[in-house]
C-alpha positions as CSV (number, residue, x, y, z in Angstrom):
1,M,-45.5,31.1,-18.9
2,D,-43.2,33.3,-16.8
3,F,-44.5,31.5,-13.7
4,L,-43.7,28.1,-15.3
5,Y,-40.2,29.3,-16.2
6,T,-39.6,30.5,-12.7
7,E,-40.8,27.1,-11.3
8,I,-38.4,25.2,-13.6
9,S,-35.5,27.4,-12.7
10,L,-36.2,27.0,-9.0
11,F,-36.3,23.2,-9.4
12,I,-33.0,23.2,-11.3
13,R,-31.3,25.4,-8.6
14,L,-32.6,23.1,-5.8
15,G,-31.4,20.1,-7.7
16,L,-27.9,21.6,-8.1
17,I,-27.8,22.5,-4.4
18,F,-28.8,19.0,-3.5
19,L,-26.0,17.6,-5.6
20,V,-23.4,19.9,-4.1
21,V,-24.6,19.0,-0.5
22,F,-24.6,15.3,-1.4
23,F,-21.1,15.5,-2.7
24,A,-19.8,17.5,0.3
25,V,-21.5,15.3,2.9
26,C,-21.3,11.8,1.4
27,L,-18.6,11.7,-1.3
28,L,-16.0,14.3,-0.4
29,P,-15.0,12.5,2.9
30,K,-14.5,9.3,1.0
31,Y,-12.6,11.1,-1.7
32,I,-10.3,12.7,0.8
33,L,-9.8,9.4,2.6
34,Y,-8.7,7.8,-0.7
35,L,-6.3,10.7,-1.6
36,T,-4.6,10.4,1.8
37,S,-4.3,6.6,1.7
38,T,-1.2,4.5,1.3
39,Y,-3.0,2.7,-1.6
40,R,-3.2,6.0,-3.6
41,K,0.3,7.0,-2.7
42,D,1.9,3.7,-3.7
43,T,-0.2,2.7,-6.7
44,K,-0.6,6.2,-8.1
45,K,-4.1,5.1,-9.2
46,S,-6.7,7.9,-9.5
47,A,-10.0,7.7,-7.7
48,F,-11.6,7.5,-11.1
49,K,-9.5,4.5,-12.2
50,V,-10.4,2.7,-9.0
51,L,-14.1,3.4,-9.5
52,N,-13.8,1.8,-13.0
53,D,-11.5,-1.1,-12.2
54,V,-13.1,-4.0,-10.3
55,G,-9.7,-5.4,-9.4
56,A,-8.4,-2.2,-8.0
57,Q,-11.7,-1.7,-6.0
58,G,-11.1,-5.1,-4.3
59,E,-7.5,-4.3,-3.4
60,Y,-8.4,-0.9,-2.0
61,R,-11.3,-2.4,0.1
62,I,-9.0,-4.9,1.7
63,Y,-6.6,-2.1,2.6
64,K,-9.4,0.1,3.9
65,C,-10.6,-2.7,6.1
66,L,-7.1,-3.1,7.7
67,R,-5.5,0.4,7.4
68,K,-5.8,0.9,11.2
69,Y,-2.9,-1.5,11.6
70,E,-0.7,1.1,10.0
71,K,-0.9,2.9,13.3
72,Q,0.4,-0.3,15.0
73,G,3.5,-0.4,12.7
74,A,2.1,-2.5,9.8
75,R,3.3,-2.0,6.3
76,F,1.2,-2.5,3.1
77,L,2.4,-3.4,-0.4
78,F,0.1,-3.5,-3.5
79,N,0.6,-5.3,-6.9
80,T,3.9,-6.9,-6.0
81,Y,5.4,-8.5,-9.1
82,L,7.7,-11.5,-8.2
83,P,9.8,-13.5,-10.7
84,K,8.7,-17.1,-11.3
85,G,12.0,-19.0,-11.2
86,E,14.0,-18.5,-14.4
87,S,11.0,-18.5,-16.8
88,G,11.1,-14.8,-17.3
89,E,7.5,-14.6,-16.1
90,T,6.1,-13.0,-13.0
91,T,3.4,-13.6,-10.5
92,E,1.5,-10.8,-8.8
93,I,0.4,-10.5,-5.2
94,D,-2.6,-8.2,-4.8
95,V,-2.0,-7.0,-1.3
96,I,0.7,-7.8,1.3
97,M,0.5,-6.7,5.0
98,I,3.7,-7.0,7.0
99,C,3.1,-6.7,10.8
100,Y,4.6,-7.8,14.0
101,Q,2.8,-11.2,13.8
102,G,4.1,-12.1,10.3
103,I,3.1,-11.6,6.7
104,F,-0.4,-11.6,5.3
105,V,-0.7,-12.5,1.6
106,F,-4.1,-11.5,0.2
107,E,-5.6,-12.7,-3.1
108,S,-8.5,-10.4,-3.9
109,K,-11.5,-11.7,-5.8
110,N,-13.9,-8.9,-6.2
111,Y,-16.6,-11.1,-7.8
112,S,-20.4,-11.2,-7.7
113,G,-22.6,-14.3,-8.3
114,W,-22.2,-17.8,-6.9
115,I,-18.8,-19.3,-6.4
116,F,-18.0,-23.0,-6.7
117,G,-14.6,-24.5,-6.2
118,N,-12.4,-27.3,-5.0
119,E,-9.0,-26.8,-3.5
120,K,-7.5,-29.4,-5.8
121,Y,-8.9,-28.2,-9.1
122,K,-7.0,-25.8,-11.3
123,T,-10.1,-23.6,-12.0
124,W,-13.1,-22.5,-10.0
125,T,-16.5,-21.3,-11.4
126,Q,-18.4,-18.1,-11.1
127,T,-22.1,-18.5,-11.9
128,L,-24.1,-15.4,-12.7
129,P,-27.9,-15.9,-12.7
130,Q,-29.5,-14.2,-15.7
131,G,-33.1,-14.0,-14.6
132,K,-36.1,-16.2,-14.7
133,G,-36.2,-18.6,-17.7
134,K,-32.6,-17.8,-18.7
135,K,-29.6,-20.0,-18.4
136,A,-27.0,-18.9,-15.9
137,K,-23.8,-17.5,-17.2
138,K,-20.7,-19.4,-16.1
139,E,-17.1,-18.1,-16.0
140,K,-14.0,-20.0,-15.1
141,F,-11.2,-18.5,-13.1
142,L,-7.9,-19.8,-11.7
143,N,-8.0,-21.5,-8.3
144,P,-7.1,-18.6,-5.9
145,I,-5.7,-21.0,-3.3
146,M,-3.2,-22.3,-5.9
147,Q,-2.5,-18.8,-7.0
148,N,-1.6,-17.7,-3.4
149,K,0.4,-20.8,-2.9
150,L,2.6,-19.8,-5.9
151,H,2.7,-16.2,-4.6
152,I,4.1,-17.4,-1.3
153,E,6.6,-19.7,-2.9
154,C,7.9,-16.9,-5.1
155,L,8.0,-14.6,-2.0
156,Q,10.1,-17.1,-0.2
157,E,12.5,-17.2,-3.1
158,V,12.9,-13.4,-3.2
159,L,13.3,-13.0,0.5
160,G,15.4,-16.1,1.2
161,D,16.9,-16.2,4.7
162,D,15.0,-13.0,5.6
163,L,11.9,-15.1,5.7
164,E,13.2,-18.0,7.7
165,N,10.5,-19.2,10.2
166,V,8.4,-16.0,9.6
167,P,4.6,-16.9,9.8
168,I,2.9,-16.4,6.5
169,F,-0.9,-16.2,6.3
170,S,-2.6,-17.0,3.0
171,V,-6.0,-15.3,2.7
172,V,-8.4,-15.3,-0.3
173,V,-10.9,-12.4,0.0
174,F,-14.1,-12.5,-2.0
175,S,-16.5,-9.6,-2.4
176,N,-19.5,-9.3,-0.1
177,R,-21.6,-9.2,-3.4
178,C,-21.0,-12.9,-4.1
179,E,-22.2,-16.1,-2.4
180,L,-19.6,-18.8,-1.6
181,K,-22.0,-21.6,-2.7
182,K,-19.9,-24.7,-2.5
183,L,-16.2,-24.8,-1.7
184,E,-14.3,-28.0,-0.9
185,F,-11.1,-28.1,1.1
186,S,-8.7,-30.8,2.0
187,S,-6.1,-28.8,4.0
188,N,-5.7,-25.6,6.0
189,E,-3.4,-24.1,3.4
190,A,-5.4,-20.9,3.0
191,V,-8.4,-19.1,4.4
192,V,-11.2,-18.3,2.0
193,I,-13.6,-15.6,3.2
194,K,-15.8,-12.7,2.2
195,K,-14.6,-9.2,2.9
196,E,-17.1,-8.7,5.7
197,K,-15.2,-11.3,7.8
198,L,-11.7,-10.0,7.1
199,P,-11.4,-7.6,10.1
200,L,-12.2,-10.3,12.6
201,L,-9.9,-12.8,11.0
202,V,-6.9,-10.5,11.0
203,K,-7.7,-9.4,14.6
204,K,-7.7,-13.0,15.7
205,Y,-4.3,-13.6,14.0
206,C,-2.9,-10.4,15.5
207,K,-3.6,-11.5,19.0
208,V,-0.7,-14.0,18.9
209,K,2.8,-13.2,20.3
210,P,4.7,-10.8,18.0
211,F,7.4,-12.5,15.8
212,L,8.9,-9.6,13.9
213,T,10.5,-6.4,15.2
214,Y,10.0,-2.9,13.8
215,E,13.4,-3.1,12.2
216,M,12.5,-6.5,10.5
217,I,9.2,-5.1,9.2
218,E,11.0,-2.1,7.7
219,E,13.7,-4.3,6.1
220,L,11.2,-6.7,4.5
221,Y,9.2,-3.7,3.3
222,K,12.3,-2.0,1.7
223,T,13.2,-5.2,0.0
224,L,9.8,-5.7,-1.6
225,Y,8.7,-2.2,-2.3
226,P,10.8,-1.9,-5.6
227,L,8.8,-4.9,-6.9
228,T,5.6,-2.8,-6.8
229,Q,7.0,-0.1,-9.0
230,F,7.0,-1.7,-12.5
231,S,6.2,-0.2,-15.8
232,D,3.0,-0.7,-17.7
233,E,4.9,-2.9,-20.2
234,V,5.8,-5.4,-17.5
235,K,2.2,-5.4,-16.2
236,K,0.9,-6.0,-19.8
237,K,3.3,-8.9,-20.3
238,H,2.2,-10.4,-16.9
239,I,-1.4,-10.4,-18.1
240,E,-0.4,-12.0,-21.4
241,D,1.5,-14.8,-19.6
242,I,-1.5,-15.6,-17.5
243,Q,-3.7,-15.8,-20.5
244,K,-1.3,-18.3,-22.1
245,H,-1.5,-20.7,-19.2
246,F,-5.3,-20.4,-18.7
């Protein structure tokens, strides 16, 4: 009996040692990376919240893909709430990157399943297979191209003359976990991609001749940053307004 107790105790100790080593080697570097990120500093979201919030995960992953551009003078903004005309409502941009080549406006869709959509339709469809013999579950969501078009229009209203002739790139980013099954486009208004293709896309755009100066980037950033620091009440109202129009 004592031998069995010793074996169990040894097994438990080895298990705890494994967990500690696993955390130190695999999880701790990722945790430190998050704690030192601009996303954490600006959004004030804890690592736990991001782990349990699919939307926040998508935003952070976009930033993590592109954070190297910070060393080249780029500035990031997250959850920017812009007024929609005189309606009293707001529209939210998930991620903005301001760099020498212009402004990237990212709409994050951290979805799984199959994605179907048409650029001209108000809603797109997420289809989630439920297994053999079961009917697939379908969810409607707002057309992300139209969403980003509205975002850019509101951005232009806020910035006014500061945005004159500045290149703006509209990019819709889906999770690598989904499959873009059937998407129909009639214009080049936006790029729709999975996250795995995001680094190459931005690298391609950033090869063009610089348009903004360091001073212009900082000025745009200082103008928009206050619009990322809203109360929970404003954010709650934003969600309620979206649900009314859906």
